[in-house]
N, C-alpha and C positions, 0 to 999 in steps of 0.2 A: 504494500500500500504506500509506503514511503517512497519507493522507487517510482510508482505511478505519479504521485504528487510532484516529485522532483522533476520528472520528465514533462509533466504538464506545464509547470512554471517555466521550465527551460524553453519549451516550444513557444509559450505565450510571450516570453521576454524577447526571444529571437524574432518573432513575427511582428511585434509592436515597436521594437527599437528603431528600424529604418524610418518609420513614420514620424518619430520624434525629431529627427534631424532633417527631414525633408521640407519643413516649413521655413519659408523665407521671410525676412523682416520687411523688405520693400515690396510694394505691390507692382503689378504689371501695368504698363501704360498702354493706351489704345494704339493700335497699329495705324489705321486709317480712319479718318472721320471727315464729315462734311455732308453736303446735300447730294442726294441721288439725282442724276440727270433725268429729265423727262423722257419717257419712252418714245421711240421713233416708230411711226406707223409705216410698215413696209407692205405694199399691196401684193396680192398673190400674182403668180405668173399669168394666170388667166386674165386678171384685171389689167396687168401691164400690157398684154397683147391687145386687149380691148381698147385701152387708152392710146396705144401706139408708142408707149415709152419703154417697151421691152427691147433690150440690146442683146442680140444673139451672137453666137460665134461666127466669125467670118469664114465662109466655106472655102475661100481661096487661100487662106492662111496655111502655110506649111506646118506639118506636124513636128513637134519638138521631140527629139529623142529622149528616152528615159535614162535613168542612171546606168552606167556601164555594169555589165555582169562581172561578178567576182569569179575569175577563172583560175585563181591560184590553186595550188595543191592543198588537199585536206591535211591538216596537221594532226597527227596521231599523238595522243598523250598516253604514255605508258601507265597502265593501271586503271584507266578509265574504260567504261563500256561494260558489256556483258562478260561474265566470267567464262573462261575457256572450258573449264571442267563442268560447267553447269551451275545453276544457282543453288546455293546451300540451303536456303529456306524452302525452295520447292522440293528438294530432295528430302528434307526433314518432314514436310507435310505428306509426301508420298509414303514415307516409312511409318507414319503414325497409324495407330490402331483405329479401324473404322467400326463404328457402332451403329446399329439400326436405331432409328428414332421413330416416335409415333407419327402417324399420318396427321397432317393438320386438319382441323375442323373446318370444313367448307361451308357448313350451314350452322348457324348458332343464333340464339335469341339475343338481340341487342337491347331491347326495351321490354321490361317485364312489369311495367306500371299498368294500373287499371284505367288510366286516362291517356288520351293522345296528346303528346306535347305540341305546343303551338309553334315552337321555333327550333326544330331539330337541326343538329349539325353533326358532322363526324369526319373522321380521317381514317383511311385504310392503309395499313402497313403491310409488310411482307407476310406476316402470319397473325395479324391482330386487327381489331377495329376499335377505335376509341370514339364513343358517342357522347354528345353533350346536349343538354336541353335547358332552355331558359324556363325554369319552373315558377318564375314570378308571375307568369301570365296563365293562370289556371282558369 
């Protein structure tokens, strides 16, 4: 029991000690301040075409080339990539003992109340269903 108490106080002290030193005396100043500019109304493309203010791309303009391709050799870093002998974790899982499990329940009762809930909701998981109802509206 004494060891448990000592361990508890040690963990509590170590978890609270960094918070004691993290408080600063001076406060933080605002980064930017001022008035927000009035929003600008930009009409849709259909409205610009209708008004004749739409500026499209010049069809006679030559296309600009994109950035050059990187044609250099791939640099191989020793020790990186897939293991040559096979993945040790996959081998460990293949060697593990396989046990039969129960079949999942495909049909089950989600609501066993005698009234119909007014606002049902739910979420379906891989092998479960969580249902929720707002029982305030009976």
